[in-house]
C-alpha positions as CSV (number, residue, x, y, z in Angstrom):
1,M,67.3,-23.5,73.1
2,P,63.7,-23.3,74.1
3,V,61.8,-26.4,75.3
4,I,58.1,-26.3,75.2
5,S,56.0,-29.1,76.8
6,T,52.4,-29.8,76.0
7,S,50.0,-32.7,75.9
8,I,47.8,-34.4,73.4
9,R,44.6,-36.0,74.7
10,L,43.0,-39.0,73.0
11,A,40.2,-41.5,73.5
12,T,40.8,-45.0,72.1
13,R,38.7,-48.1,71.6
14,G,41.5,-50.5,72.6
15,D,42.2,-53.8,70.9
16,A,44.9,-52.5,68.6
17,D,43.1,-49.2,67.8
18,I,45.3,-47.1,65.6
19,L,44.9,-43.4,65.7
20,D,46.5,-41.0,63.2
21,I,47.8,-38.2,65.4
22,T,49.8,-36.4,62.7
23,D,47.5,-33.3,62.6
24,E,47.6,-32.9,66.4
25,V,51.4,-33.1,66.5
26,A,51.7,-30.6,63.6
27,R,49.4,-28.3,65.4
28,A,51.5,-28.5,68.6
29,V,54.6,-27.6,66.6
30,R,52.9,-24.7,64.9
31,E,51.6,-23.4,68.2
32,S,55.1,-23.6,69.7
33,G,56.2,-20.8,67.5
34,L,59.5,-22.5,66.9
35,H,60.9,-22.6,63.3
36,S,63.2,-25.7,63.3
37,G,63.9,-28.4,65.8
38,V,62.5,-31.7,67.0
39,V,59.3,-32.8,68.6
40,T,59.5,-35.8,70.9
41,L,56.4,-37.7,71.8
42,F,56.0,-39.9,74.8
43,C,53.1,-42.2,75.8
44,P,53.1,-42.7,79.6
45,S,51.3,-46.0,79.2
46,A,52.4,-49.7,79.4
47,T,49.8,-50.8,76.9
48,S,50.1,-48.3,74.0
49,A,52.8,-47.2,71.7
50,L,53.9,-44.8,69.0
51,T,55.2,-45.3,65.5
52,T,54.9,-44.1,61.9
53,I,53.1,-45.9,59.1
54,E,51.1,-45.2,56.0
55,Y,47.7,-44.6,57.5
56,E,45.7,-46.7,55.0
57,S,43.4,-49.6,55.7
58,G,45.7,-52.3,54.1
59,A,48.8,-51.2,56.0
60,L,46.8,-50.9,59.3
61,A,45.3,-54.4,58.8
62,D,48.8,-55.8,58.1
63,L,50.1,-54.2,61.3
64,R,47.3,-55.6,63.4
65,R,47.7,-59.1,61.9
66,L,51.4,-59.0,62.6
67,F,50.8,-58.3,66.2
68,D,48.2,-61.1,66.4
69,E,50.9,-63.4,65.1
70,I,53.7,-62.2,67.3
71,A,51.7,-61.8,70.6
72,D,48.4,-63.7,70.2
73,P,45.9,-62.7,72.9
74,A,44.9,-66.3,73.3
75,R,48.4,-67.3,74.4
76,H,49.2,-67.8,78.1
77,Y,50.7,-64.7,79.7
78,D,52.0,-64.8,83.3
79,H,50.8,-61.2,83.7
80,N,47.2,-62.4,83.2
81,A,47.7,-65.2,85.7
82,R,49.0,-62.7,88.3
83,W,46.5,-59.8,87.7
84,G,43.6,-61.4,85.9
85,D,43.1,-58.4,83.7
86,G,43.6,-60.3,80.4
87,N,45.9,-57.7,78.8
88,G,49.3,-59.5,79.0
89,H,49.5,-59.4,75.2
90,S,48.9,-55.7,75.3
91,H,52.0,-55.1,77.5
92,V,54.2,-57.3,75.3
93,R,53.0,-55.6,72.1
94,A,53.5,-52.1,73.5
95,A,57.0,-53.0,74.6
96,L,57.9,-54.2,71.1
97,L,56.8,-51.0,69.4
98,G,57.9,-48.5,72.1
99,P,56.5,-45.5,74.0
100,S,58.3,-42.7,72.2
101,L,59.0,-41.1,68.9
102,S,61.0,-38.1,67.7
103,V,60.3,-36.2,64.5
104,P,62.4,-33.2,63.2
105,F,60.6,-30.1,61.9
106,V,61.9,-27.4,59.5
107,A,60.2,-24.1,58.7
108,G,57.5,-25.1,61.2
109,R,56.6,-28.3,59.4
110,L,57.1,-31.9,60.3
111,T,59.7,-33.6,58.1
112,L,57.5,-36.7,57.5
113,G,57.6,-38.6,54.2
114,T,54.7,-38.3,51.7
115,W,53.0,-41.5,52.9
116,Q,54.1,-41.4,56.5
117,Q,51.8,-40.5,59.4
118,I,52.4,-40.5,63.2
119,V,50.2,-43.0,65.0
120,L,49.3,-44.1,68.5
121,V,48.5,-47.8,68.8
122,D,46.4,-48.7,71.8
123,F,46.9,-52.4,72.5
124,D,44.9,-52.5,75.8
125,N,41.8,-54.8,75.8
126,R,39.4,-51.9,76.6
127,P,38.8,-48.3,75.7
128,R,41.1,-45.9,77.3
129,R,41.8,-42.2,77.7
130,R,45.4,-41.4,76.8
131,E,47.5,-38.3,77.3
132,L,50.7,-38.0,75.3
133,V,53.5,-35.8,76.3
134,A,54.9,-33.6,73.5
135,Q,58.2,-31.8,74.0
136,I,59.2,-29.4,71.3
137,M,62.8,-28.2,71.2
138,G,64.3,-25.8,68.7
139,E,64.7,-22.3,67.6
């Protein structure tokens, strides 16, 4: 079974910036030349994460608000006390959501639901450049 590895490069604004990366992932699958299989995405970052959501302003605002409630940036974080970088909440939020996501594809197309998009959420407290690893396996 062929395994094709590629990367997706992104620039984020930080502070729970949510980027729809569905088109980039679909392009990577198409360019792989594989017909059916799975694409696994991995974000080598301790302050950003991957998930799916309906990429519409209300759902995005709800997700941001939820993370503010769960891991409020104003709360005390031992990480901030140790490193002084103010992004302790970013690490906690990213750990809750997770760094990877797998999506099957059939006939060269992602098998996402009608209202489902793939998103990167960058929780860091400043703009960042991110490079996702995409591994595409199939036939």
